[in-house]
Every structure is written in C-alpha cells, then in structure tokens.
C-alpha positions in Angstrom: -1.8 19.4 40.9 0.2 16.7 42.6 3.8 16.3 41.2 5.4 13.0 40.2 7.0 11.0 43.0 9.7 8.4 42.9 8.2 5.1 41.8 4.9 6.8 40.7 2.9 4.2 38.7 1.7 6.9 36.3 5.2 8.0 35.3 5.7 7.7 31.5 8.3 5.0 30.8 9.5 4.0 27.3 10.6 0.4 26.8 12.5 -0.7 23.6 11.2 -3.7 21.7 13.3 -5.3 19.0 11.4 -6.5 16.0 11.9 -7.0 12.4 11.0 -3.9 10.4 10.4 -4.4 6.7 10.4 -1.9 3.9 6.6 -1.8 3.7 6.3 -0.9 7.4 9.0 1.8 7.0 7.2 3.2 3.9 3.8 3.4 5.6 5.3 5.0 8.8 7.4 7.5 6.9 4.6 8.5 4.6 2.4 9.2 7.7 5.2 11.3 9.3 5.7 13.3 6.1 1.9 13.8 5.6 1.5 14.9 9.3 4.3 17.4 9.1 3.1 18.7 5.7 -0.4 19.3 7.1 1.1 21.3 10.0 2.8 23.6 7.5 6.3 22.2 7.2 7.9 22.5 3.8 9.4 19.5 1.9 12.9 20.8 2.7 12.1 21.1 6.4 10.7 17.6 6.5 13.9 16.3 4.8 16.0 18.1 7.5 13.8 16.5 10.2 14.5 13.0 8.9 18.2 13.7 8.7 18.4 15.0 12.3 19.2 12.5 15.1 17.0 14.7 17.4 13.9 13.0 15.8 14.3 9.4 16.7 11.7 7.6 14.5 12.1 9.6 11.3 15.9 9.4 11.7 15.9 5.6 12.2 13.9 5.3 9.0 16.4 7.7 7.3 19.4 5.5 8.4 17.7 2.2 7.4 16.3 3.3 4.0 18.5 6.2 3.0 18.1 9.8 1.8 16.7 8.9 -1.6 13.9 6.9 0.0 12.8 9.8 2.1 13.3 12.3 -0.7 11.0 10.2 -2.9 8.2 10.1 -0.2 8.4 13.8 0.3 8.2 14.3 -3.5 5.2 12.0 -3.7 3.4 13.7 -0.8 4.1 17.2 -2.2 2.9 16.2 -5.7 6.3 16.2 -7.4 7.8 19.3 -5.8 9.4 20.2 -2.6 
C-alpha cells in the first residue's frame, strides 16, 4: 500500500466552521452520542466521564456549553431513569 506523501490530495484535513449552535441541536447530537456509546456497552457513568473529558472534542464541547446537569439528564433518559 502506498503511503501518504506531502501534499497528498487524499490526506484527511479537518476545517473548523463557526456556526450558531442552538439547544435543540446540542440535545439531538448529545442524545445520539449517548445512545451510540450505550449500545456499545458503556455504562452511564462512563458516558458522563467521556463528556467531561477534553479528550473527546464534540461531547466535551456540548458539556461546556450546556453543563453537567444537561448531560446527566440525557444519560438518565437514555438509560431509563438509572445510570
């Protein structure tokens, strides 16, 4: 397999895009993240830790914007009232 070369047009490049993010978008996105991790076997506690960790960019951005209680409520809803 050919390795990447400098200036390779197939190199993955992330580009930031500023946009207004409303509470509805954050809720839908966060719910999808919680459900995905729950389906892969993460516990509610592990998902809460994931959102609190800066190592996970998107979940942590939602955590910073909406707060711990917002994330905790989504986790509680997805897990049916318990973590």
